[in-house]
N, C-alpha and C positions, 0 to 999 in steps of 0.2 A: 594316531599318525604323527610322525615327527615333523614339526614345522621348521622349515629352513628359510633363511633369508634369500630372497630371489633378487638377482641383479636387475638393474633398471629395465623394466619391461617395455615392450613395443607392441604395436598393433592390438590395442584393446585391453592390455593388462593394466591394473591400477598402478599409478605412479608411486614408487617407493623411494624416490630420490630424484635429484635433478637429471634431466635428460641431456643427451649429448647430440645435438642436431648435426654437428660436424661429421659424425660418423653415419653414413647413409645406411638405411635398412637394406641388407644385401639381397640380391636375387640369386638364389642358389644355382639355378641353371646357368646363369651368366658367369658366375664364379667358376663353374666347372667347364667353361668354354663351350656351352651348348646354347644354340640360338632357338628362338621361337618358343611357343607354349607347349606344355605337356598335353598329350591327348586326353580325352575323357576316360575316367576309370571304367574298367569292364564291369558289366552287370553280373550278378550272381547267376551261376549256371542254372538253366531251366530243368536240368535232369533231376529226378527225385533224390534228395539226400546229397551229401557231399562225402566223397571218399576221404579217408584219413590222409593227411599230408605225409609224403614219403620221408621228409627230413624231420628230425627231432629238434625243435627250436629250443634255444636256451631259455631258461625261465627268467621272466622279468621280476625283479624284486623291488617293489615300491619303497621299502624301508631302507634301501641301500644308502650309504653316506653320500653327501654331496660330492660332485665331481671335484677332485683336488686340483689345485693349480699345478701346472706342468713342472716337473723337476728340471734342474739344470741339465743340459745336454751338451754333448760335444759340438763344437762349431759345425755348421753345415758345410758340406763339401764346397770349396771355393768355385769349383766348376759349375755349381748351380746358381751362383750369384751373377746371373746375366739377365738382361732385360727380356721379359716374356716368359721367364721360367715360372712354372707352377709349383707352389709350396703350400704347406699348412701354416696358418697363423693363429697364435693363441690370443683370443679376444678377451681382455679383462672386462670389457663392457658386457659381453654375453656369457662369459665364463665357460667357453668351449673353444675347441679348435675349429677353424673355418678354412675353406679353400681360398687361396689368394694367388695373385700373379704379380711378379716384380715389374714395376713400371719404370724404375730408374735406379741407377747404381752410381754412387759417388766413389770414383776410383781412388781418390786421395784418402778418404776416411774409412771406406769400406761400408758406409751406411747404405741402406736400401729403402726404396719407397714402394709401397704396395697399393694395388687398386682398392683394397678395403680400408686403407689408411692413407688417403691421397695427399694429406696436408702435412705429413711428417715423415722424416727419415728414421729408420730403426738402426741404432748404432750397433757396432760389432759386438759390444758387450751384451746388449739387450737381445741380440739374435740368438744367443745361447738358450734363452728362455722363451722367446717369442716365435721362432720359426723352426721348421723342420721339413724334411723331404716330404713331398706329396704322398698322402696315404692313398693307396689304390686297392680295390677289392681283390681278395685272393680267390683261387679257383673254387674253394668250397662256398664262399659267399656268393659268387656268381651262380654256381649250381643251385644254391638255395633259392635265390631270387627267380631264376629260370623255372625251377620246379613249382614255385608258388603261382607264377603266371600261367605256365603251360597246363597245370593240373586244375586251373580255374579255382584257385583257393585264395584269391586276393581278399575277398570279403570275409570268409571264415577266419583266416589268419589275422586280419586286421581287428576283427571283433574279439578274438582270443587275447591279443595284446592289449586292446583297449580295456577289456574287463579286468585284466590283471592290474592295470594302472588306476582305473576309476572305481573298481570294486563292483560295478554294475553297469549295464548297458544304457540305463536311462538317466545317468548322471554324468556330468562332464569330468574330465581329468583336471584335478586342482592345479593351480599355477605352480605350486611348489614341487609338483611331480614332473614338470616339463623337462628340467635338466636331466633327471634320471632317465626319462623316456627317450630323450634325445641321445644320450650316451648309449642306451640299449640298442637303438636303431642304427647308430654308427657302427657298433660292434657286429650287429647282425648282417649289415649290408656292405661293410667296408668303406663307409663314407665318413665325412666330417661335416659338422654344421647342421645336423638334423634338428637340433634344438631350435635353431634360428628359424628353420622352415616351419616347425610346429608353432612357434610364437607368432609368426606372420599370419598363420591360418586361423588363429582363434578369433571368433567374432563377438565374443561376449566377455565381460569382466569376470565371469564365474569360472572360465576355463575353456577347455577344448572339448567339443561335442563329438559324438560317434561319427556322424556324417563328415564332419570336418577332418577327423583323423583318418577315415577311409580314403579321403581325397589326398591327404598328405602322404599316406602310406603308398598309394598307387604312384604318386609323382616321384617318390624316392626310389621305388622299384624301377620305374621307367628310366630315371636318371642314371641309376647304376647300370642298367642294361645298355643304355646308349654309350656310356663310358667304356664298358667292357667290350662291346661289339666293335667299337672304333679302335680299340687298342692294338693296332697293327704296328709292329716295330718299324722304325725308320730303316735301319739296317744294322745288324749286329752279327758279330762272329763269337758265339758263346764258347766254342771250343774248336781246336784244330781238327781238320778231317784227317783220319789216319790213312797213311799210304801216299803214294806219288800221284801227281795230277794227270799222268799220261794215259790213264784209261779214258778220261773225259776229253783230253786235249791232244791234238797231234803236234808233236815236237818239231819245231822249225830250226832255223839257223841261229847261231849264237849272235846276240846283239851287242854284248859287251861283257866285261868281267872286272871284278874289283877285289878288295881285300878279303871279303867274306864269301865270294862265290861268283856265279855266272847269271846272265840274263838271256833268256831264250825267247824267240818269236814262237807263238803257239796259236792254234786255231781250234775252236770248239768243234768237235767232230759232228755235232748235230746242227747247230745254228750257223756254223762257219764264221762266227765272230772271231776277230783277230784279237789276241791278248798278248801281253808280255808277262813272262813267268820268271821271277827272281828266285834262283836256287841258292840258299844260304847254308853254309856248312856250320853245324852246331859246334864242332871242334874249334873252328876258327873264331867263333863268336866269343868264346871264353866268358868273361864277365859282362859282355855286352848284350846278353840275352834279354835282360830287363829293358834295355834301350830299344831293342827290336819290338818287344811286346808293347812298349809305350807308343812307338810309331804306329803299330797296328791299332791300338786303342784310339789314338788321335784321328787316324784315317776313318775309322768307323763312326766317330762322333761328328764327322763333317759330311755335308751333302750339298755339293755345288758343282755346276758344270765346268768350272775352271780350277778344280782341285782334283788331283789324281784319285781315281776311284779304285778301291780295293774290293775285289769280288769274292775271293775265297782264300783260305789258308790251309795248306796241307802240311803234314808232319810225318817224318819217318824217324828211325833211330838216329840217323846221321845228319839229316837235312830238314830245313823248313822251306816251303815254297809259297811265295806270295803271288797271287794272280791279280794283275792290274790292267788298266788301260794300256794300249800300245800307242806310243806317241812317235809316229814315223818322221816327224819334222826335226827331231833331235833337240839339243839344248839351244836355247836362245843365245847363249854366249858364243857358240860356234858361228851363228849367222852374223852376229855383230862383228866378230873378229874377221870373218870373210869379207864383210862390207868395208871394213877399215883397210884391209890389205888391197882391195881392188878400188879403193876410193869411191865406193858406191854410197850415195847419200840415201839413208832410209827415209821413205816418204813420211811426211808429218801425219797424214791421216792414219797410216799403219801404226805409227808410234802412239797416237792418241787412242786407237782401238785397243792396242796391246796393253797400254797403261790402264785404260778403263777396266779391262778384264782382270788385270792383276789386282787393282785396288778393290774390285768387287770380291775377288777371292779372299783377299786379306781382311776385308770388312766382315765377311762371313766367318772367317776363322776367329776374329775378335768377338763377334756376337755369340759364338759358342764358348767364350771364356778362355780361349787358347791364344798364346803368342807363338809365332813361328820361330823367330830368333835366328833364322839363317836364310833370309831372302836374298838371293843373288841371281844373276843371269844363268849361272850353271844349274840352278834349281828351278828353272822355268823351262818347260818343254813345249814344243809346238805340235799341234795336230792339224790336219787339213780341215779347214772350216766348211768346205763343201761336203755334201753327202757322197762320200767316195764309194760306199758299198751299202746296198740295201740290207735291212736288218736280218732277213731270213735267207741265207744261202746264196746270195747273189754277189759274186765278187769275192776276192780274197786280199791278202796283204799286198800282193804285187800291184793291185789297183790303186793303193794309197800313194799319192804323190807328195813329195816333200814340200812343206809349206815354204813359200818365198815371200819377199816383200811386194810381189806383184799380185798376191791374192790376199784375201781377208784373213787375218790371224785368228787362231784359236789357241790361247796360251793355257797351260796346265801347271799349277804349282805343285812341286813334289818335295820329298824329303822333310818329313816332320819328326825326324829322329831325336832332335834336341828340343823340340817344342815343349812348352810347359803351360800349365793352367795359371791364369792371372789371379793374383790374390789381392783384391781391392783393399787398400789400407794396410797391406803387409807385403810391399813389393821391394823392400830394401834388404841388403845383406845376402844377396844371391851370388852364386858363382858365375863370373862372366862366361858367356857362351856365344858362339857364332864364328863368322869369318872376319878376321881383323879389318880388311879393307871396306867392309860394308856394315860393321857394327856401330850402333849409335854410341855417342860419347858416354852417356850415363851408364850404359851396360858395363863398361870397364870398371865402374865403381860399384857394381852389384845392384844397380837400380833397374828393374825390368818391368816395363809397362807396355801396353799396346803401341804407344807412340814410337817405341824402338823399331818396330817393323816398318813404320812410315818412313823413318830415316833410311832404312835399308832399301825401301822401294824408291826413294829419292836417288840413291846411288845407281839403281838400275835405270831410272829415267835419264839421268845424266849420261850413262854409258850408251843408251840408245841414241841420244842426240849427237854424240861426238866420238864414241868408241873409247873414251878414257874414263878413269875414275875421278871423282871430285876431290878426294883426299889421298895423300900418299902416307898411309899408316904403316910404320915398320914395327913389327912385333918379333922380338927375339927371345921370348920366354919370360920377360919381366913386365908384369902388369903395371907396375908403378911408372915405368918409362912411358907407357901409352897414356896413362892418366895425366902425366905431366904434359904430354903433347897436346891433349885436348884442353888443358887449363890455359894454354897459350892462345886459345881462340883462333886457330888457323882458318884462313879463308879458302873456300872452294876454288878450284881452278876455273874461274869464270871466263877466262879468255877463250876457252874451248867452245863455249856456247854463246858467245857475244852476239852472234847473228840471229839468235832465237827471238821469237815474238814476245811482246809484253806479257801476254797470257801465260806463255810457257815459263818465262822467268819468274813470274809471280808465284806460280805453283811450285816450281823447283826450289826457289828460295825458302818457301815455307816448309817444305818437306825436309830440307837440309839444315834447318835451324838447330843450333847446338843446345838451346835451352828447351828442354822437353816440354815445359808448361806452355810454351808459345807455339809449339809445333802443332799443325792441324791433325785431326783424327783421320782415319781412313775414309769415313763417310763424308767428312768435310772436303777431303781431296776430290771425291767423286762429284761434289757439288761445285767444284771450281769451273770457271768459265771455259778453260781450255778443254777439259774432258767432256763437258756438256755440249759445247759447240762443235768441236772438231770431230767428235764421234757420234753426232746426232744421227739416228737411224734414217737411212734413205728410203724413200717410198718405192723400193724395188724389192725383188726377191720373192720368196714363196708366200710371205704373209701379206697378201693383198687384202682388200676390205672384205671380200667374200669369205676368204679363209678365216679372217679375224672373227667375223660374226658367227661362223660355223663353230669355231672353238669356244667362243664365249657362250654360245647356246649349250655346248656340252658341259662347260664349267658350271653354268647356272642350273643345270639339271642333275648334277652329280649325286644329290641326295635322293634321287629317284632310283638309284642303282643298288643292287643287293650287296650283302656282305661278301658273298662268294665272288661277285664281279669285281669288287674293290680289291679283294685279295689277289685275284689273278692279274688284274691290271697293275697292282703294286709289284708283283713278282716280275712281270715283264719290264716294267719301268726300271727296276733295280739292275737289270741286265743290259740296258740300252745305252750305248756310249753317247755322251752329250753332243759331240760334234755331228752326229747323224740325225739330229732333230732341230734344224735351224728355225723352223716355224715356231715350235714350242718355246725355244730359247728366246726368240725375239719378243713373243708375247709375255713371257715371264719377266724379261727385262723391263717391258713397258709397265707391268704391274708392280715391279719391285722399285718403288719410288725412293727408298732409302739406299738401294744398291747393296744390301747386305746378304742377299740370297735367301731371305725369309720374308714371307708375306703375312703380316699380322692379320688376324681374322677380321678385325674391324676395318682395317684398310682395304682388305680384299672385298669386303661387303660394299664399301663405298665405291670402289673401282667398278664393280659389277653394276651398281646402280647408275653410274655415269654412262654405262653402255646400254642403258634402257631396261635393266633387269628390275623387276618388282622388289621392293624392300624385303618383304617376307621371304621371297624366293632366294634373294641374295644372302640373307641371314642363314637360312638352312643350308645353302650350298657351301658357304664359307666354313660352317661347322663340320659339314660332311667331308670336306677335303682334308681336315686335320686328322688324318688316320692314326698318327703315332700318339697323339694326346700327351706329348711330353713337353710341349710349349704352346703358348697361345699364338701360334703362327704355323703357316704351311711352308714346308721346305720344297726343294727342287723336285725330288723324286715323287712326292705326293702330288705336286702340280702336274707332272708328266702323267702319272697314273690317272688323274682326273681328265686329262686331254685324250687319252687313248680310247679309240673306238674298236672294241673287240669284235664288232660285226664285220669289219673289213677282212677280206679273204687272206691277206698276207699274214694275219695273226694266227690263222688256223693251225699251221704246223707247230707253232710255239705252244699253243693251247693244248694240242694233242700230246705234245711231249710232256707237258705238265701232268696231264691225265695219266699217261703211261707211267711216269715216274712215281705217281701217287698210288698206283695199283700194286699193292704189295705182293699179292699172290698171282699176278699176271693172268687174271681170268677176264679181263676187259670189263670188269664191274667194280664199282667203288663202294666200300662200306663207309660208315660214318668216320671210323678211324683212318681209313684211306683218305677221305676227304680232308682231314686235318693236314695231310702231307701237301696239299695244294697251297697252304698258307705260307707266307714268308717265314723264314727261319726265326725262331724266338717268339712266336706269337704266344702271348701270356695265357690266353683263354682258348687255345686251339681246339681242345676236345669239346668243351662246352659249346663253343660257337659252331663247330662242325656238326654236332648232334642237332642243334637248332636248325641249321641250314638244310641238313638232310631231311628233317621233318617237313620243312617248308616246301622242298622240291618234290618229294615223293609221297607226302601224306602219311608216312610210316615212322613210328617211334623206334629208333635203332637201339635204344636201351631195353625195350621190351621185346623187340623182334630182332634177335641177334643175326638172323640170316638176311635181313633187308639189304638190298643193293641198289645202286644207281648205274645206269649204262651211259655210254658216250653220247648217245642221242639226247638224253635228258640233260646231261651236263652242258653240251655245246649249244643246244637250242635255248636253254635258259640264258646263257651269256649273250647270244645273238639278240634275243628278245629284249633283254635288260639294257643292251647298248642303245636301244631306241627309245627307252623310257624318258619322257620329258622332252624329247627332241622332235619326234614326229607329231603331226597333228593328231589329237585324240580321236578315236573312233566314235561312232554314235553311242549315245548313253545306253547303258544296260540297266535292267531292273536288278534288284538284289537277288532275285531268284535266278536270273540269267547268269549273274556272276558266280553264284554258288554252284549251279549245275556245270558251268564252264570250268570252274576250278576242279571239280571232281573229275570231269572228263579229261582235263589237262593232266591231272595227277596220274590217272590210269594210262593215258597215252605216254606220259613220261616214263612210267615204269616198264611199259611193254614195247616202247617205240622201236627198238632194233630187232624185234623178234616176230613181227607180224608175217603171216603167210602171204601168198600171192593173190589172195582174195581182193577183189576190186575195192572193197570198203576200206581195207587196211593197207593196201600196197603203197610203198613209199613213192613219192613223186621224184622226178629227176633231180630236184633241188634238195631232197631230204638229206639229213645228215647220216653219213655212214663212214665208219673208220676202216682203215686198211685191214683186210682179212676178215671183216665182218661177214657173216653168212646167215641166211634165213634157215632155221631148223626145219628139216623135212620129215625125218622119221619120228615115231612115237618116243623112242629113247632120247633123241635129241631134244624134243619138246619137254619131256619130263626132267631132263638134266637142266634145261634152261629154267624151268619153274623152280627146281630145287636151288639153283644158283641165286634166284631172285628171292629166296626165303620161304617158298611154299613147300614144306617138307612132307606133307601127307601124299605119298606117291599114289595110293589107290584112289583118293579123292580127285587128284589131278587127272589121272587116267580116265576116270568116270566122266568128268566134266568135258574133257577133250573129245571123248567119243560122242557125248550128247550134242556137242557143238559142231559136229562135222569133221572132227579129226584135224583141225587146224588151230594154231595158236593165235588168239586175237584178244582185243580188249574185252569182248563179251566173256571169254573164258576167264580172264583175270577177275572181272567183276563177280562172276558166279562163285569162283573159288573163295574170294574174299568174303562174300555174303555167307556162304556155308561154313567157312572157318569161324566166323564171328558168332554164328548161331549155335555152333556145336559146343 
């Protein structure tokens, strides 16, 4: 056997060199953003023998060369250099890639600090070698892990791999083989850092024993499955939908028009939600098609209640259609101009609330690594802050009242057409972009940083206070003239705001500083005394203490809900306008201590604990809320999805519409592939997850039983039941046998639920779930067809059992058919 030099060992390996105590031994679950401990590994199946594993595992080669140092790579995408971003980090100490999270970014140098390397910044030059985009399991790797677990092959496969590495079951894996074995497991499961997990688990200096390896292998399988199950995309538009949107939306009046096309009022024909649809002529776009695609990309990368939400994109030969929120209040600029003409003073609390919302939106944009570059009152829209229309079919556009200074504002930032990703350490030499009257001085010299948006927001703040602009910038096509203007250090027109309070002036002066390095960041603006004091939440409204505790209880128990539940809740949350959920938004703002529209998992855990949630429960809940797994934080839509209670009757029409849309053959039954259609668009592991969920709900393997189906009753009852998990007081304890029998009975009832006869044992209660048009099969042909639709294809057997059981379709019939089918 080839002996290779082993890097400085940890956890029981002999010391081959000086240790590095400054680098902590990493917790792999924590680095992957998962909280709590892994569950105990499953025991070997008690059934005689083990069926051969369905997937051909790649061969482990113990004599393979040592893992090489990583080659030079292209610089990581600048958009990924943001705090909280998950990456892979090459550890020279462990000689392998490891999962890591960015904890800090130096905007001037471009250096980044990682949680696995807390005491040092990694320079831009070292980033080429040391960091890369996060490795995530592919569909085949997820299917392999699911197959090992579901076919009860964890121990046999672990033994097979162990013997390949150790050459025998009764001897440990030598220390020099650990790097090779770690690289093998990384490739098998689509992870990084398995080597570190192996080294942590070794209990003796001689190496890693069989029992220790089995435990590690199970923990890695579980870790991979948790990552893949949680991988629900935030929101993405992978491709344009072909055709016009008018099949789904009712076309309303024209709201406006511009250089490229028209904007129409529209209403979803099913939910009655009001939208704005922008119709853009491809012919008129000419060379600006890339700019439009850039705006679409920027909008889909952002998730905040005060940033315009893009729902769908349609495309025809001649036009592109963008479906967005409808902002009936119009542009902020129009309201400011109207107030100026009528000499109406805008109330200071209204200004404070509007500025707080604007800075929260800008802070979120910056956290996602984007600079808006065109913040102005014309690009800030108003929506009514009150709940003007219920989510499902109650009210329409005419109910939406224009927002005024007499009601609470809800501002929405729009137009990210010229926005760009910030490049830490490489922000000079850019082309000046924006609106001259609100552009920061340094932008005219090609220096673009997040602080440029703060200056522009300062211009909006100034305009809100007095109706005027702070600087009179004249641009007639010559950039040098404007650069010279700013070199003269002009003073803002302070005379217009001389009557403002000290707190207002202090914030405004900071935002309008011409020296970028002295200007506060968006988050520092939010921490100013004016915005914190003047817009402090009042103890009124829908979020009273009772509602707050109810929502916190739902958040604390989100880990008790199934993958299907989270998917459906996420899909509904993605379609829900932010101004229609004031209670959720108020609680989100209370949790969002940094004001950037993202809740770090550690911070969320701490907040839940302050509200009386147990530490272990808070840890699991925070990890479970992070559905997208793209950052170490929970975004707005994920938070809304965690708050939603699908047992509430107002959600039933929306859930039923999701069920109908997923039913490809319109037979009111869902196959596993149909179930995948209930997941949000772009779900990376849709088919694998859907197959697993289908098995959990029906007890049938859709891969083996192609005819297996799920009905509406099963689907909806599961969501209703799941909504109460962890919220209601637990029922009396059951024995393991009770749980097993109850699970079997529930599975049978789920499969047959909608098809029982009028027999008193099986008749539906008045509160039972039944969808429109559902009927109980009466004739023999009806019952045989129903059984065939459910996957029971042996018509003669079905007829025989039906006759034996009194000629009615019941759970007893299904049990008997299943027993006889399995024994034949």
